[in-house]
N, C-alpha and C positions, 0 to 999 in steps of 0.2 A: 216195334217193326223189326223183323229179323233180316239182317244183311248176311248173305252167304257168299264166300269166295268159292267159286266152283272151278276146279282145275280139270281140264280134259286130258286124259292120258290113255295111251294104248301102247302095246308092245311093238306092233308093226311099224316099219319105216323102210321105204324102198332104198334110201340113201345110207341110212345108218341103223340097221336092225337092232332092236332092243335098247335104243339110246336112253330111254328114261330110267333104265335099271343099271346103266353103266356106273362104275365107281367114281366118286367125286367127293373131295373134301372129307374123307373118312367115312362117307356113307354112300348114297346113290344120288344121281341127278334129281330124281323125284323127291327124295328126302330133303334136299336143299331147297327145292321149289316150295314144298309144303311148309318147311320151317319158316321161310320168308313170308309166306301167306299168313301164317299164324300171327305174325308181327304187324299186320296191316291195321292201322288205326281205324276204328269204326266197323271192323268186321266182327261178327258174332261167332261164326263157325266156318270151318274149312271142309269142303266136300271134294272128293276125287271121283269124277264121273268116268267110268271105265266101260268099254264095250262088253256086251254079253258074250259068253263063249269061253271055253276052256283055255284057249291060247292066251287070253288076257288075265287069267287067274293069278299069275305071278305079280302083275301090276296091282291088282286089287289087294293081294296079300301084303305087298310092300306098303301100300297106302295105309292099310289098317295098322301095320306095325308102327308107322309114323304118327298114328293118332288121328288120322283123317276119317271122316264119315265117308263110306264108299257106297255109291249107287251104280247100278249097271243099266245100260241102254243100248240103243242101236249103234252099230259101228259106223255106218255111213250117214245116217240122219242125225248129225250131232246137234242140230237145233232141237230135235225132239229129246235127245239125251239130256240137254240142258233144262228143258222145261220139266221133264219128269224128275230130275234131280232137285230142282227148285221146289216142286210140289212135295217131294218126299221129306224135305226139311222145313217146310212152311216158310220159305224165304219170300219176303216182299220186294227185296232188292238183291240183285245178283251182280257180283263182279266176276268177269271172265278173265282167267289166266290160262295160258297154255303151258304144258309140262316141259317144254323145251327152252325155258327161260330161267336158268338157275341164278341169274343175277337180277331178277325182278326186285324192284326197290319198294319196300313197304311204304315209305313216306310218299312217294309219287302215287302209288295206288290209293293211299289214304286221301291225298289231295283230290283225286278224281272222284272218290266217293263223296267227299265234302262238297265239291263243286256241283255234283248232280243234285244233292239235297238242297243246297243254297239256291239254285236256280229252278228247283222243282222240275228238272228235265226228265224226259223219258229215257234218255240215253246220254252218257258222257264218256269221253275218252281222252287220250293224250297224243293221238296220232292222226289228226285231220288238219293239216298234212303232217307227215312224220317230222319230228324235230328232236326227239330224244334218241339215244342209241337204240338200234333195232334189237329188241330183247327186253325192253322196259315197257312194251305195249300193254295196255290194260283198258278194259271197258267196263262200265257199270250201267245197269239198266233196271227198270222196274219189272216186276213179274207181269204186270198188265201189258207192258210193251213186248215182252217176250212172248206172251200168249198171242198178241196181235201178229207178230212176225210168224209164229207157228201156223196161224190161220191163213195168212196172206202169201207167204213165201212159197213159191212152187218150184223154181229152178233148182236143179240138183246142187249147183255151187252155193246157192243160198242156204240150203239145208246142211251142207257139209261144213260151211264156214261160219255158221250161226248168225252173224250180225250184218252181213251186207245189206239186207233189206232195211234194218234199223238205221244204217248209215246213209241211206238215200231216200227213204220214204218221206214225202212232203208233210205228212201229218205227224211225224215224230218230232218232238221238241228236243233239240240236241244242245249239248254244251261241250266245249273243248278246252282242256287245260292249256294255258299258255305255255309255249315251249321255252326252253332255256336260251339265253343269249349265247351265240356262238354256233359253230358248225359241228353238230354231234350226230346228225341223222345218218351219216355214212358209216358210223361205227357198228360193227356186227357182233352182237352179244347174244346170239341165239344158236341153238344146237340142231344142225340138220345134216352136216357133212362130217366126215372123219377129221378134217382140218379144224372144224369148230370144236370138236372134242379135245384135240391137242391144245387149242387156244384156251379152253376152260381149265385144263389141267395146269397150264402155265399161270393163268390168272390166280387160281386159288392157292398156288404155291407162294404168291406174293402177299396174300391176305394174312392179317395178324393171328387170329385164332378162329376155330370153327364156330365159337359161340357168339362172335360179334358179326354185325351186319353193317359194314361201312356204306355210307351213302354213295350214290352213283358218281357224284362229282369228285369225291375223294378217289374213287377208283380210276376215273378218267384222267385225273391229274397224275396219278401214279403211272398209268400206262403211257402217258405222254413221254415219260422218261425211259420207257421200255418199248421203243418202236419195233423191236424184233418180235415181241409178242403179238402186237397188232398185225404184223405182217403174216402171221401164221395162217390166218383165214381170210386175208384181204382179197384174194381172188374170187371169193364167194360173196362179196359185198354188193348185193342187189336187194332192192325192196319192191 
């Protein structure tokens, strides 16, 4: 049974245009996200699902350079983009990651995959309710559940955000990874504003080497000693 990590990525962003191709850690934001996705235990392959059209060709080219399988689909109907990507690679299970999370933790993602399989759930996640830092969010679901959502979800926001229907439909069997002890949900580790980019540049300057992927707890402990870094994007801390 093939498990695919599918990363949605596009060039457009109203608050921070071109954010996924911005330089980070000696590469690009997208390169770091894909590098971490390749390290997820239980994942067989990594796919980058990019909108059709010439404006997003640079994103597709960067994803290919990074060794990801690239599929193209609708820019606005991201639910359809995910379904077509899953079909293209024959995935029975999909893990959804967004390309604005360069601190995504492979071990947390692997735990969500393992939980979904252990409970034979249609859908599993680590943010119902939020408990990890914002930027470690991940979701896993079966292709059958994805196809059900594709058939049943009609509202534009359901199509754009992929999983809202899966998160609320009564017929879906859900599992939620237990959150960590402590107050971490307020931490903002996602890229959406210029201040977030400044935050990530400061964070990666603290990290040991580009080849290592420290666990999120290690990073949180380190940032506790650097409140000036957490303050960089603190005004945007909303979920």
